[in-house]
PyMOL Python script that loads the backbone (N, CA, C, O; Angstrom):
from pymol import cmd

cmd.read_pdbstr("""\
ATOM      1  N   MET A   1      85.648  98.280 103.025  1.00  0.00           N
ATOM      2  CA  MET A   1      86.926  98.365 102.369  1.00  0.00           C
ATOM      3  C   MET A   1      86.642  97.626 101.313  1.00  0.00           C
ATOM      4  O   MET A   1      85.845  96.695 101.428  1.00  0.00           O
ATOM      5  N   TYR A   2      87.516  98.051  99.573  1.00  0.00           N
ATOM      6  CA  TYR A   2      86.944  97.904  98.468  1.00  0.00           C
ATOM      7  C   TYR A   2      87.927  96.885  98.018  1.00  0.00           C
ATOM      8  O   TYR A   2      89.142  96.939  98.211  1.00  0.00           O
ATOM      9  N   THR A   3      87.028  95.600  97.167  1.00  0.00           N
ATOM     10  CA  THR A   3      88.448  94.709  97.159  1.00  0.00           C
ATOM     11  C   THR A   3      87.489  94.363  95.575  1.00  0.00           C
ATOM     12  O   THR A   3      86.340  94.589  95.196  1.00  0.00           O
ATOM     13  N   ARG A   4      89.198  93.445  94.755  1.00  0.00           N
ATOM     14  CA  ARG A   4      88.435  92.888  93.510  1.00  0.00           C
ATOM     15  C   ARG A   4      89.540  91.672  93.235  1.00  0.00           C
ATOM     16  O   ARG A   4      90.549  91.554  93.931  1.00  0.00           O
ATOM     17  N   LYS A   5      89.316  91.056  92.469  1.00  0.00           N
ATOM     18  CA  LYS A   5      90.153  89.657  92.652  1.00  0.00           C
ATOM     19  C   LYS A   5      90.326  89.801  90.957  1.00  0.00           C
ATOM     20  O   LYS A   5      89.539  90.215  90.107  1.00  0.00           O
ATOM     21  N   ALA A   6      91.639  89.298  90.864  1.00  0.00           N
ATOM     22  CA  ALA A   6      92.046  89.294  89.608  1.00  0.00           C
ATOM     23  C   ALA A   6      92.886  88.048  90.026  1.00  0.00           C
ATOM     24  O   ALA A   6      93.020  87.481  91.110  1.00  0.00           O
ATOM     25  N   THR A   7      93.649  87.714  88.203  1.00  0.00           N
ATOM     26  CA  THR A   7      94.260  86.264  88.002  1.00  0.00           C
ATOM     27  C   THR A   7      95.837  87.298  86.966  1.00  0.00           C
ATOM     28  O   THR A   7      95.819  87.968  85.933  1.00  0.00           O
ATOM     29  N   ILE A   8      96.786  86.980  87.785  1.00  0.00           N
ATOM     30  CA  ILE A   8      98.152  87.376  87.296  1.00  0.00           C
ATOM     31  C   ILE A   8      98.250  86.381  86.663  1.00  0.00           C
ATOM     32  O   ILE A   8      98.159  85.178  86.906  1.00  0.00           O
ATOM     33  N   ALA A   9      98.637  87.563  84.996  1.00  0.00           N
ATOM     34  CA  ALA A   9      98.565  86.631  83.866  1.00  0.00           C
ATOM     35  C   ALA A   9     100.205  86.774  83.352  1.00  0.00           C
ATOM     36  O   ALA A   9     100.525  86.037  82.419  1.00  0.00           O
ATOM     37  N   ALA A  10     101.002  87.468  83.781  1.00  0.00           N
ATOM     38  CA  ALA A  10     102.295  87.811  83.536  1.00  0.00           C
ATOM     39  C   ALA A  10     102.941  86.163  83.807  1.00  0.00           C
ATOM     40  O   ALA A  10     102.858  85.527  84.857  1.00  0.00           O
ATOM     41  N   SER A  11     103.685  85.661  82.330  1.00  0.00           N
ATOM     42  CA  SER A  11     104.546  84.660  82.492  1.00  0.00           C
ATOM     43  C   SER A  11     105.496  84.134  83.757  1.00  0.00           C
ATOM     44  O   SER A  11     105.818  83.034  84.205  1.00  0.00           O
ATOM     45  N   VAL A  12     105.686  85.110  83.987  1.00  0.00           N
ATOM     46  CA  VAL A  12     107.231  85.008  85.290  1.00  0.00           C
ATOM     47  C   VAL A  12     106.221  85.466  86.583  1.00  0.00           C
ATOM     48  O   VAL A  12     106.935  85.585  87.578  1.00  0.00           O
ATOM     49  N   GLY A  13     105.042  85.712  86.846  1.00  0.00           N
ATOM     50  CA  GLY A  13     104.235  86.335  88.127  1.00  0.00           C
ATOM     51  C   GLY A  13     104.319  88.055  88.333  1.00  0.00           C
ATOM     52  O   GLY A  13     104.320  88.944  87.482  1.00  0.00           O
ATOM     53  N   LEU A  14     104.372  88.106  89.486  1.00  0.00           N
ATOM     54  CA  LEU A  14     105.103  89.578  89.936  1.00  0.00           C
ATOM     55  C   LEU A  14     106.203  89.643  90.424  1.00  0.00           C
ATOM     56  O   LEU A  14     106.286  89.721  91.650  1.00  0.00           O
ATOM     57  N   HIS A  15     107.479  89.630  89.550  1.00  0.00           N
ATOM     58  CA  HIS A  15     108.749  89.435  89.829  1.00  0.00           C
ATOM     59  C   HIS A  15     109.206  89.919  89.007  1.00  0.00           C
ATOM     60  O   HIS A  15     108.789  89.593  87.896  1.00  0.00           O
ATOM     61  N   ALA A  16     110.294  90.946  89.091  1.00  0.00           N
ATOM     62  CA  ALA A  16     111.259  91.831  88.480  1.00  0.00           C
ATOM     63  C   ALA A  16     110.261  92.892  87.786  1.00  0.00           C
ATOM     64  O   ALA A  16     109.410  93.560  88.373  1.00  0.00           O
ATOM     65  N   ARG A  17     110.582  92.900  86.273  1.00  0.00           N
ATOM     66  CA  ARG A  17     110.053  93.982  85.635  1.00  0.00           C
ATOM     67  C   ARG A  17     108.304  94.143  85.751  1.00  0.00           C
ATOM     68  O   ARG A  17     107.705  95.192  85.514  1.00  0.00           O
ATOM     69  N   PRO A  18     107.702  92.923  86.147  1.00  0.00           N
ATOM     70  CA  PRO A  18     106.215  92.833  85.457  1.00  0.00           C
ATOM     71  C   PRO A  18     105.652  93.326  87.130  1.00  0.00           C
ATOM     72  O   PRO A  18     104.462  93.637  87.178  1.00  0.00           O
ATOM     73  N   ALA A  19     106.542  93.414  88.617  1.00  0.00           N
ATOM     74  CA  ALA A  19     106.024  93.798  89.550  1.00  0.00           C
ATOM     75  C   ALA A  19     106.734  95.418  90.010  1.00  0.00           C
ATOM     76  O   ALA A  19     106.374  96.048  91.004  1.00  0.00           O
ATOM     77  N   ALA A  20     107.518  95.751  89.288  1.00  0.00           N
ATOM     78  CA  ALA A  20     107.756  96.964  88.843  1.00  0.00           C
ATOM     79  C   ALA A  20     106.429  97.663  88.143  1.00  0.00           C
ATOM     80  O   ALA A  20     105.768  98.591  88.607  1.00  0.00           O
ATOM     81  N   VAL A  21     106.285  97.169  87.268  1.00  0.00           N
ATOM     82  CA  VAL A  21     104.874  98.058  86.569  1.00  0.00           C
ATOM     83  C   VAL A  21     103.664  98.452  87.384  1.00  0.00           C
ATOM     84  O   VAL A  21     103.024  99.504  87.396  1.00  0.00           O
ATOM     85  N   PHE A  22     103.505  97.198  88.141  1.00  0.00           N
ATOM     86  CA  PHE A  22     102.645  96.894  88.828  1.00  0.00           C
ATOM     87  C   PHE A  22     102.546  97.873  90.023  1.00  0.00           C
ATOM     88  O   PHE A  22     101.463  98.316  90.406  1.00  0.00           O
ATOM     89  N   VAL A  23     103.786  98.202  90.617  1.00  0.00           N
ATOM     90  CA  VAL A  23     104.176  98.824  91.802  1.00  0.00           C
ATOM     91  C   VAL A  23     103.651 100.545  91.047  1.00  0.00           C
ATOM     92  O   VAL A  23     102.765 101.199  91.597  1.00  0.00           O
ATOM     93  N   ARG A  24     104.261 100.976  89.956  1.00  0.00           N
ATOM     94  CA  ARG A  24     104.484 101.952  89.537  1.00  0.00           C
ATOM     95  C   ARG A  24     102.640 102.534  89.350  1.00  0.00           C
ATOM     96  O   ARG A  24     102.116 103.502  89.903  1.00  0.00           O
ATOM     97  N   ALA A  25     102.163 101.783  88.621  1.00  0.00           N
ATOM     98  CA  ALA A  25     100.592 101.761  88.535  1.00  0.00           C
ATOM     99  C   ALA A  25     100.167 101.890  89.883  1.00  0.00           C
ATOM    100  O   ALA A  25      99.307 102.756  90.045  1.00  0.00           O
ATOM    101  N   VAL A  26     100.515 101.294  90.859  1.00  0.00           N
ATOM    102  CA  VAL A  26      99.387 101.409  91.969  1.00  0.00           C
ATOM    103  C   VAL A  26     100.141 102.757  92.363  1.00  0.00           C
ATOM    104  O   VAL A  26      99.300 103.646  92.227  1.00  0.00           O
ATOM    105  N   ASN A  27     101.057 103.180  92.688  1.00  0.00           N
ATOM    106  CA  ASN A  27     101.529 104.802  93.213  1.00  0.00           C
ATOM    107  C   ASN A  27     100.641 105.776  92.572  1.00  0.00           C
ATOM    108  O   ASN A  27      99.910 106.660  93.021  1.00  0.00           O
ATOM    109  N   LYS A  28     100.947 105.311  91.260  1.00  0.00           N
ATOM    110  CA  LYS A  28     100.033 106.411  90.595  1.00  0.00           C
ATOM    111  C   LYS A  28      98.658 106.816  91.043  1.00  0.00           C
ATOM    112  O   LYS A  28      98.187 107.942  90.891  1.00  0.00           O
ATOM    113  N   THR A  29      98.098 105.863  91.572  1.00  0.00           N
ATOM    114  CA  THR A  29      96.475 106.352  91.952  1.00  0.00           C
ATOM    115  C   THR A  29      96.557 107.093  93.243  1.00  0.00           C
ATOM    116  O   THR A  29      95.515 107.691  93.511  1.00  0.00           O
ATOM    117  N   GLY A  30      97.693 107.235  94.272  1.00  0.00           N
ATOM    118  CA  GLY A  30      97.996 107.564  95.334  1.00  0.00           C
ATOM    119  C   GLY A  30      97.027 107.016  96.321  1.00  0.00           C
ATOM    120  O   GLY A  30      96.845 107.630  97.372  1.00  0.00           O
ATOM    121  N   LEU A  31      96.381 105.895  96.064  1.00  0.00           N
ATOM    122  CA  LEU A  31      95.637 105.067  97.317  1.00  0.00           C
ATOM    123  C   LEU A  31      96.416 104.395  97.781  1.00  0.00           C
ATOM    124  O   LEU A  31      97.493 104.531  97.202  1.00  0.00           O
ATOM    125  N   PRO A  32      96.455 103.413  98.891  1.00  0.00           N
ATOM    126  CA  PRO A  32      96.922 102.552 100.033  1.00  0.00           C
ATOM    127  C   PRO A  32      96.465 101.237  99.955  1.00  0.00           C
ATOM    128  O   PRO A  32      95.683 100.714 100.748  1.00  0.00           O
ATOM    129  N   ILE A  33      97.177 100.511  98.589  1.00  0.00           N
ATOM    130  CA  ILE A  33      96.353  99.474  98.110  1.00  0.00           C
ATOM    131  C   ILE A  33      97.297  98.370  98.651  1.00  0.00           C
ATOM    132  O   ILE A  33      98.412  98.533  99.147  1.00  0.00           O
ATOM    133  N   THR A  34      96.876  97.648  98.527  1.00  0.00           N
ATOM    134  CA  THR A  34      96.908  95.628  99.015  1.00  0.00           C
ATOM    135  C   THR A  34      96.610  94.874  98.078  1.00  0.00           C
ATOM    136  O   THR A  34      95.704  95.023  97.259  1.00  0.00           O
ATOM    137  N   LEU A  35      97.424  93.967  98.172  1.00  0.00           N
ATOM    138  CA  LEU A  35      97.210  92.429  96.807  1.00  0.00           C
ATOM    139  C   LEU A  35      97.529  91.645  98.340  1.00  0.00           C
ATOM    140  O   LEU A  35      98.009  92.093  99.381  1.00  0.00           O
ATOM    141  N   ALA A  36      96.986  90.152  97.930  1.00  0.00           N
ATOM    142  CA  ALA A  36      96.970  89.246  98.687  1.00  0.00           C
ATOM    143  C   ALA A  36      96.748  88.263  98.007  1.00  0.00           C
ATOM    144  O   ALA A  36      96.028  88.344  97.012  1.00  0.00           O
ATOM    145  N   LYS A  37      97.523  86.710  98.534  1.00  0.00           N
ATOM    146  CA  LYS A  37      96.973  85.904  98.059  1.00  0.00           C
ATOM    147  C   LYS A  37      95.501  84.798  99.078  1.00  0.00           C
ATOM    148  O   LYS A  37      95.742  85.123 100.241  1.00  0.00           O
ATOM    149  N   ALA A  38      94.828  84.246  99.110  1.00  0.00           N
ATOM    150  CA  ALA A  38      94.061  83.617 100.021  1.00  0.00           C
ATOM    151  C   ALA A  38      94.865  82.425 100.865  1.00  0.00           C
ATOM    152  O   ALA A  38      95.467  81.407 100.522  1.00  0.00           O
ATOM    153  N   GLY A  39      94.532  83.152 102.318  1.00  0.00           N
ATOM    154  CA  GLY A  39      95.132  82.899 103.204  1.00  0.00           C
ATOM    155  C   GLY A  39      96.236  83.458 103.681  1.00  0.00           C
ATOM    156  O   GLY A  39      97.002  82.923 104.484  1.00  0.00           O
ATOM    157  N   LEU A  40      96.361  84.641 103.161  1.00  0.00           N
ATOM    158  CA  LEU A  40      98.129  84.781 103.502  1.00  0.00           C
ATOM    159  C   LEU A  40      97.760  86.572 103.914  1.00  0.00           C
ATOM    160  O   LEU A  40      96.907  87.193 103.279  1.00  0.00           O
ATOM    161  N   ALA A  41      98.339  87.028 104.741  1.00  0.00           N
ATOM    162  CA  ALA A  41      98.355  88.259 104.911  1.00  0.00           C
ATOM    163  C   ALA A  41      98.688  89.470 103.881  1.00  0.00           C
ATOM    164  O   ALA A  41      99.802  89.652 103.390  1.00  0.00           O
ATOM    165  N   PRO A  42      97.798  90.088 103.689  1.00  0.00           N
ATOM    166  CA  PRO A  42      98.536  91.185 102.357  1.00  0.00           C
ATOM    167  C   PRO A  42      99.630  91.783 102.454  1.00  0.00           C
ATOM    168  O   PRO A  42     100.312  91.868 103.476  1.00  0.00           O
ATOM    169  N   VAL A  43      99.939  92.371 101.075  1.00  0.00           N
ATOM    170  CA  VAL A  43     101.081  93.280 100.966  1.00  0.00           C
ATOM    171  C   VAL A  43     100.907  94.716 100.378  1.00  0.00           C
ATOM    172  O   VAL A  43     100.183  94.953  99.411  1.00  0.00           O
ATOM    173  N   ASP A  44     101.608  95.617 101.025  1.00  0.00           N
ATOM    174  CA  ASP A  44     101.498  96.571 100.435  1.00  0.00           C
ATOM    175  C   ASP A  44     101.891  96.756  98.764  1.00  0.00           C
ATOM    176  O   ASP A  44     102.899  96.411  98.147  1.00  0.00           O
ATOM    177  N   GLY A  45     100.739  97.401  98.354  1.00  0.00           N
ATOM    178  CA  GLY A  45     100.838  97.264  96.879  1.00  0.00           C
ATOM    179  C   GLY A  45     102.172  98.299  96.226  1.00  0.00           C
ATOM    180  O   GLY A  45     102.829  98.207  95.189  1.00  0.00           O
ATOM    181  N   ARG A  46     102.195  99.165  97.222  1.00  0.00           N
ATOM    182  CA  ARG A  46     103.024 100.171  97.192  1.00  0.00           C
ATOM    183  C   ARG A  46     104.701 100.145  97.197  1.00  0.00           C
ATOM    184  O   ARG A  46     105.533 100.962  96.804  1.00  0.00           O
ATOM    185  N   SER A  47     104.803  98.887  97.795  1.00  0.00           N
ATOM    186  CA  SER A  47     106.018  98.559  98.094  1.00  0.00           C
ATOM    187  C   SER A  47     106.480  97.231  96.721  1.00  0.00           C
ATOM    188  O   SER A  47     105.914  96.174  96.441  1.00  0.00           O
ATOM    189  N   LEU A  48     107.524  97.786  96.215  1.00  0.00           N
ATOM    190  CA  LEU A  48     108.539  96.634  95.231  1.00  0.00           C
ATOM    191  C   LEU A  48     109.006  95.621  95.822  1.00  0.00           C
ATOM    192  O   LEU A  48     108.866  94.610  95.135  1.00  0.00           O
ATOM    193  N   LEU A  49     109.501  95.446  96.798  1.00  0.00           N
ATOM    194  CA  LEU A  49     109.962  94.597  97.636  1.00  0.00           C
ATOM    195  C   LEU A  49     108.999  93.192  98.158  1.00  0.00           C
ATOM    196  O   LEU A  49     109.085  91.981  97.955  1.00  0.00           O
ATOM    197  N   GLU A  50     107.877  94.252  99.085  1.00  0.00           N
ATOM    198  CA  GLU A  50     106.540  93.398  99.047  1.00  0.00           C
ATOM    199  C   GLU A  50     106.293  92.192  98.137  1.00  0.00           C
ATOM    200  O   GLU A  50     106.229  90.963  98.096  1.00  0.00           O
ATOM    201  N   VAL A  51     106.181  93.503  97.322  1.00  0.00           N
ATOM    202  CA  VAL A  51     105.154  92.914  95.905  1.00  0.00           C
ATOM    203  C   VAL A  51     106.013  91.610  95.296  1.00  0.00           C
ATOM    204  O   VAL A  51     105.523  90.597  94.799  1.00  0.00           O
ATOM    205  N   MET A  52     107.695  91.978  95.509  1.00  0.00           N
ATOM    206  CA  MET A  52     108.326  90.759  94.778  1.00  0.00           C
ATOM    207  C   MET A  52     108.475  89.765  95.806  1.00  0.00           C
ATOM    208  O   MET A  52     108.761  88.636  95.406  1.00  0.00           O
ATOM    209  N   SER A  53     108.306  89.985  97.385  1.00  0.00           N
ATOM    210  CA  SER A  53     108.561  88.458  98.116  1.00  0.00           C
ATOM    211  C   SER A  53     107.571  87.990  98.424  1.00  0.00           C
ATOM    212  O   SER A  53     107.632  87.101  99.274  1.00  0.00           O
ATOM    213  N   ALA A  54     106.035  88.436  97.794  1.00  0.00           N
ATOM    214  CA  ALA A  54     105.107  87.367  98.196  1.00  0.00           C
ATOM    215  C   ALA A  54     105.070  86.357  97.260  1.00  0.00           C
ATOM    216  O   ALA A  54     104.405  85.360  97.543  1.00  0.00           O
ATOM    217  N   ASP A  55     105.510  86.395  96.456  1.00  0.00           N
ATOM    218  CA  ASP A  55     105.429  85.617  95.866  1.00  0.00           C
ATOM    219  C   ASP A  55     104.142  85.011  94.554  1.00  0.00           C
ATOM    220  O   ASP A  55     103.639  83.934  94.234  1.00  0.00           O
ATOM    221  N   PHE A  56     104.069  86.184  94.202  1.00  0.00           N
ATOM    222  CA  PHE A  56     102.562  85.887  93.253  1.00  0.00           C
ATOM    223  C   PHE A  56     103.268  85.569  91.876  1.00  0.00           C
ATOM    224  O   PHE A  56     104.046  86.309  91.276  1.00  0.00           O
ATOM    225  N   ALA A  57     102.803  84.226  91.476  1.00  0.00           N
ATOM    226  CA  ALA A  57     102.961  83.241  90.929  1.00  0.00           C
ATOM    227  C   ALA A  57     101.885  83.826  89.438  1.00  0.00           C
ATOM    228  O   ALA A  57     101.001  84.676  89.539  1.00  0.00           O
ATOM    229  N   CYS A  58     102.259  83.131  88.194  1.00  0.00           N
ATOM    230  CA  CYS A  58     101.423  83.525  86.948  1.00  0.00           C
ATOM    231  C   CYS A  58     100.323  82.453  87.154  1.00  0.00           C
ATOM    232  O   CYS A  58     100.656  81.289  87.377  1.00  0.00           O
ATOM    233  N   GLY A  59      98.825  82.872  87.075  1.00  0.00           N
ATOM    234  CA  GLY A  59      97.939  81.621  87.349  1.00  0.00           C
ATOM    235  C   GLY A  59      97.156  82.323  88.810  1.00  0.00           C
ATOM    236  O   GLY A  59      95.936  82.483  88.774  1.00  0.00           O
ATOM    237  N   CYS A  60      97.668  82.582  89.629  1.00  0.00           N
ATOM    238  CA  CYS A  60      97.762  82.799  91.121  1.00  0.00           C
ATOM    239  C   CYS A  60      96.561  83.970  91.112  1.00  0.00           C
ATOM    240  O   CYS A  60      96.732  84.982  90.433  1.00  0.00           O
ATOM    241  N   GLU A  61      95.360  83.789  91.884  1.00  0.00           N
ATOM    242  CA  GLU A  61      94.503  84.767  92.294  1.00  0.00           C
ATOM    243  C   GLU A  61      94.642  85.628  92.881  1.00  0.00           C
ATOM    244  O   GLU A  61      95.248  85.204  93.865  1.00  0.00           O
ATOM    245  N   VAL A  62      94.469  86.867  93.024  1.00  0.00           N
ATOM    246  CA  VAL A  62      95.032  87.747  94.233  1.00  0.00           C
ATOM    247  C   VAL A  62      93.549  88.549  94.290  1.00  0.00           C
ATOM    248  O   VAL A  62      92.595  88.558  93.513  1.00  0.00           O
ATOM    249  N   GLU A  63      93.794  89.186  95.514  1.00  0.00           N
ATOM    250  CA  GLU A  63      92.469  90.317  95.665  1.00  0.00           C
ATOM    251  C   GLU A  63      93.201  91.663  95.980  1.00  0.00           C
ATOM    252  O   GLU A  63      93.935  91.700  96.968  1.00  0.00           O
ATOM    253  N   ILE A  64      93.086  92.460  95.413  1.00  0.00           N
ATOM    254  CA  ILE A  64      93.508  94.030  95.396  1.00  0.00           C
ATOM    255  C   ILE A  64      92.399  94.818  96.497  1.00  0.00           C
ATOM    256  O   ILE A  64      91.244  94.400  96.409  1.00  0.00           O
ATOM    257  N   ALA A  65      92.560  95.524  97.155  1.00  0.00           N
ATOM    258  CA  ALA A  65      92.603  96.270  98.381  1.00  0.00           C
ATOM    259  C   ALA A  65      92.701  97.387  98.596  1.00  0.00           C
ATOM    260  O   ALA A  65      93.790  97.914  98.374  1.00  0.00           O
ATOM    261  N   VAL A  66      91.442  98.295  99.185  1.00  0.00           N
ATOM    262  CA  VAL A  66      91.441  99.713  99.546  1.00  0.00           C
ATOM    263  C   VAL A  66      90.994 100.150 100.702  1.00  0.00           C
ATOM    264  O   VAL A  66      90.013 100.835 100.409  1.00  0.00           O
ATOM    265  N   ALA A  67      91.169 100.163 102.141  1.00  0.00           N
ATOM    266  CA  ALA A  67      90.599 100.057 103.092  1.00  0.00           C
ATOM    267  C   ALA A  67      89.385 101.508 103.191  1.00  0.00           C
ATOM    268  O   ALA A  67      89.758 102.556 102.664  1.00  0.00           O
ATOM    269  N   ALA A  68      88.448 101.485 103.649  1.00  0.00           N
ATOM    270  CA  ALA A  68      87.659 101.892 103.562  1.00  0.00           C
ATOM    271  C   ALA A  68      88.070 103.526 104.295  1.00  0.00           C
ATOM    272  O   ALA A  68      88.866 103.407 105.226  1.00  0.00           O
ATOM    273  N   GLY A  69      87.717 104.724 104.051  1.00  0.00           N
ATOM    274  CA  GLY A  69      88.445 106.161 104.510  1.00  0.00           C
ATOM    275  C   GLY A  69      87.951 106.962 103.844  1.00  0.00           C
ATOM    276  O   GLY A  69      87.006 106.702 103.099  1.00  0.00           O
ATOM    277  N   SER A  70      88.463 108.080 103.957  1.00  0.00           N
ATOM    278  CA  SER A  70      88.109 109.287 103.442  1.00  0.00           C
ATOM    279  C   SER A  70      88.824 109.693 101.722  1.00  0.00           C
ATOM    280  O   SER A  70      89.319 110.757 101.348  1.00  0.00           O
ATOM    281  N   HIS A  71      88.605 108.236 100.854  1.00  0.00           N
ATOM    282  CA  HIS A  71      88.983 108.607  99.425  1.00  0.00           C
ATOM    283  C   HIS A  71      87.648 108.441  98.775  1.00  0.00           C
ATOM    284  O   HIS A  71      86.707 107.799  99.240  1.00  0.00           O
ATOM    285  N   ASP A  72      87.680 109.167  97.520  1.00  0.00           N
ATOM    286  CA  ASP A  72      86.713 109.224  96.765  1.00  0.00           C
ATOM    287  C   ASP A  72      86.102 108.190  96.416  1.00  0.00           C
ATOM    288  O   ASP A  72      87.098 107.747  95.845  1.00  0.00           O
ATOM    289  N   ASP A  73      85.211 107.259  96.215  1.00  0.00           N
ATOM    290  CA  ASP A  73      84.704 106.021  96.008  1.00  0.00           C
ATOM    291  C   ASP A  73      84.569 105.650  94.377  1.00  0.00           C
ATOM    292  O   ASP A  73      84.606 104.458  94.073  1.00  0.00           O
ATOM    293  N   SER A  74      84.413 106.662  93.325  1.00  0.00           N
ATOM    294  CA  SER A  74      84.890 106.503  92.407  1.00  0.00           C
ATOM    295  C   SER A  74      86.257 106.478  92.075  1.00  0.00           C
ATOM    296  O   SER A  74      86.775 105.796  91.191  1.00  0.00           O
ATOM    297  N   HIS A  75      86.676 107.081  92.662  1.00  0.00           N
ATOM    298  CA  HIS A  75      88.287 106.908  92.018  1.00  0.00           C
ATOM    299  C   HIS A  75      88.338 105.684  92.574  1.00  0.00           C
ATOM    300  O   HIS A  75      88.534 104.772  91.771  1.00  0.00           O
ATOM    301  N   VAL A  76      88.193 105.316  93.981  1.00  0.00           N
ATOM    302  CA  VAL A  76      89.012 103.615  94.492  1.00  0.00           C
ATOM    303  C   VAL A  76      88.343 103.205  93.196  1.00  0.00           C
ATOM    304  O   VAL A  76      88.960 103.555  92.190  1.00  0.00           O
ATOM    305  N   ARG A  77      87.382 102.639  93.030  1.00  0.00           N
ATOM    306  CA  ARG A  77      86.729 101.637  92.215  1.00  0.00           C
ATOM    307  C   ARG A  77      87.371 101.701  90.866  1.00  0.00           C
ATOM    308  O   ARG A  77      87.892 100.651  90.491  1.00  0.00           O
ATOM    309  N   ARG A  78      87.431 102.690  90.098  1.00  0.00           N
ATOM    310  CA  ARG A  78      88.256 103.062  89.202  1.00  0.00           C
ATOM    311  C   ARG A  78      89.722 102.571  88.881  1.00  0.00           C
ATOM    312  O   ARG A  78      90.077 102.076  87.811  1.00  0.00           O
ATOM    313  N   ALA A  79      90.421 102.767  89.861  1.00  0.00           N
ATOM    314  CA  ALA A  79      91.796 102.545  90.458  1.00  0.00           C
ATOM    315  C   ALA A  79      91.892 100.903  90.389  1.00  0.00           C
ATOM    316  O   ALA A  79      92.575 100.337  89.536  1.00  0.00           O
ATOM    317  N   ILE A  80      91.072 100.156  91.460  1.00  0.00           N
ATOM    318  CA  ILE A  80      91.035  99.019  91.610  1.00  0.00           C
ATOM    319  C   ILE A  80      90.502  98.129  90.017  1.00  0.00           C
ATOM    320  O   ILE A  80      91.134  97.235  89.455  1.00  0.00           O
ATOM    321  N   ASP A  81      89.385  98.632  89.656  1.00  0.00           N
ATOM    322  CA  ASP A  81      89.338  98.021  88.435  1.00  0.00           C
ATOM    323  C   ASP A  81      90.677  98.206  87.375  1.00  0.00           C
ATOM    324  O   ASP A  81      91.130  97.186  86.856  1.00  0.00           O
ATOM    325  N   GLN A  82      91.155  99.235  87.140  1.00  0.00           N
ATOM    326  CA  GLN A  82      92.168  99.623  85.951  1.00  0.00           C
ATOM    327  C   GLN A  82      93.630  98.538  86.722  1.00  0.00           C
ATOM    328  O   GLN A  82      94.379  98.085  85.856  1.00  0.00           O
ATOM    329  N   LEU A  83      93.861  98.302  87.643  1.00  0.00           N
ATOM    330  CA  LEU A  83      94.949  97.233  88.465  1.00  0.00           C
ATOM    331  C   LEU A  83      94.702  96.306  88.182  1.00  0.00           C
ATOM    332  O   LEU A  83      95.646  95.538  87.999  1.00  0.00           O
ATOM    333  N   ALA A  84      92.883  95.629  87.902  1.00  0.00           N
ATOM    334  CA  ALA A  84      92.814  94.459  87.949  1.00  0.00           C
ATOM    335  C   ALA A  84      92.722  94.090  86.603  1.00  0.00           C
ATOM    336  O   ALA A  84      92.568  92.888  86.386  1.00  0.00           O
ATOM    337  N   GLN A  85      92.800  95.074  85.376  1.00  0.00           N
ATOM    338  CA  GLN A  85      93.132  94.901  84.253  1.00  0.00           C
ATOM    339  C   GLN A  85      94.361  94.865  83.762  1.00  0.00           C
ATOM    340  O   GLN A  85      94.724  94.072  82.893  1.00  0.00           O
ATOM    341  N   LEU A  86      95.172  95.847  84.370  1.00  0.00           N
ATOM    342  CA  LEU A  86      96.437  95.079  84.156  1.00  0.00           C
ATOM    343  C   LEU A  86      97.726  93.988  84.837  1.00  0.00           C
ATOM    344  O   LEU A  86      98.947  93.848  84.911  1.00  0.00           O
ATOM    345  N   LEU A  87      96.485  93.415  85.220  1.00  0.00           N
ATOM    346  CA  LEU A  87      97.091  92.262  86.057  1.00  0.00           C
ATOM    347  C   LEU A  87      96.784  91.120  85.003  1.00  0.00           C
ATOM    348  O   LEU A  87      97.424  90.074  85.110  1.00  0.00           O
ATOM    349  N   LEU A  88      95.856  91.249  84.001  1.00  0.00           N
ATOM    350  CA  LEU A  88      95.498  90.278  83.169  1.00  0.00           C
ATOM    351  C   LEU A  88      96.577  90.639  82.047  1.00  0.00           C
ATOM    352  O   LEU A  88      96.300  90.100  80.976  1.00  0.00           O
ATOM    353  N   THR A  89      97.584  91.313  82.026  1.00  0.00           N
ATOM    354  CA  THR A  89      98.638  91.327  81.312  1.00  0.00           C
ATOM    355  C   THR A  89      99.373  91.210  81.256  1.00  0.00           C
ATOM    356  O   THR A  89      99.896  91.439  82.346  1.00  0.00           O
ATOM    357  N   ASP A  90     100.585  90.693  79.987  1.00  0.00           N
ATOM    358  CA  ASP A  90     101.688  90.243  80.562  1.00  0.00           C
ATOM    359  C   ASP A  90     102.451  91.352  81.550  1.00  0.00           C
ATOM    360  O   ASP A  90     103.225  90.719  82.266  1.00  0.00           O
ATOM    361  N   LEU A  91     102.511  92.800  81.849  1.00  0.00           N
ATOM    362  CA  LEU A  91     103.076  93.592  82.407  1.00  0.00           C
ATOM    363  C   LEU A  91     104.647  93.704  82.140  1.00  0.00           C
ATOM    364  O   LEU A  91     105.545  93.750  82.981  1.00  0.00           O
ATOM    365  N   THR A  92     104.716  93.727  81.121  1.00  0.00           N
ATOM    366  CA  THR A  92     106.309  94.096  80.500  1.00  0.00           C
ATOM    367  C   THR A  92     106.439  95.378  79.774  1.00  0.00           C
ATOM    368  O   THR A  92     107.439  95.682  79.124  1.00  0.00           O
ATOM    369  N   ASP A  93     105.358  96.138  79.915  1.00  0.00           N
ATOM    370  CA  ASP A  93     105.487  97.500  79.441  1.00  0.00           C
ATOM    371  C   ASP A  93     106.220  98.653  80.061  1.00  0.00           C
ATOM    372  O   ASP A  93     105.798  99.338  80.993  1.00  0.00           O
ATOM    373  N   PRO A  94     107.333  98.785  79.456  1.00  0.00           N
ATOM    374  CA  PRO A  94     108.401  99.818  80.420  1.00  0.00           C
ATOM    375  C   PRO A  94     108.079 100.996  80.563  1.00  0.00           C
ATOM    376  O   PRO A  94     108.977 101.682  81.051  1.00  0.00           O
ATOM    377  N   ALA A  95     106.797 101.716  80.247  1.00  0.00           N
ATOM    378  CA  ALA A  95     106.515 102.563  80.369  1.00  0.00           C
ATOM    379  C   ALA A  95     106.387 103.037  81.738  1.00  0.00           C
ATOM    380  O   ALA A  95     106.006 104.186  81.960  1.00  0.00           O
TER     381      ALA A  95
END
""", "prot")
cmd.dss("prot")
cmd.show_as("cartoon", "prot")
cmd.util.cbc("prot")
cmd.orient("prot")
């Protein structure tokens, strides 16, 4: 399993637009990425409903993960790094 910790910087957390921006970025990777807070079950990062329902608040530390499998290691690491960097932004980019 590949993992990376990141802190949510969006002032409203991963709710509404920030969650949609994050989920779109996850789906572009083509990887089965999960997102979790310490002590809680991970949610599917490709699901807007799951991400919004998880109550990822501003300042919350999360773990981004991809289960080991038939994925190119460099693609997985690059994708996780990019998603972690994305979480450090306000996530209000409408693109």
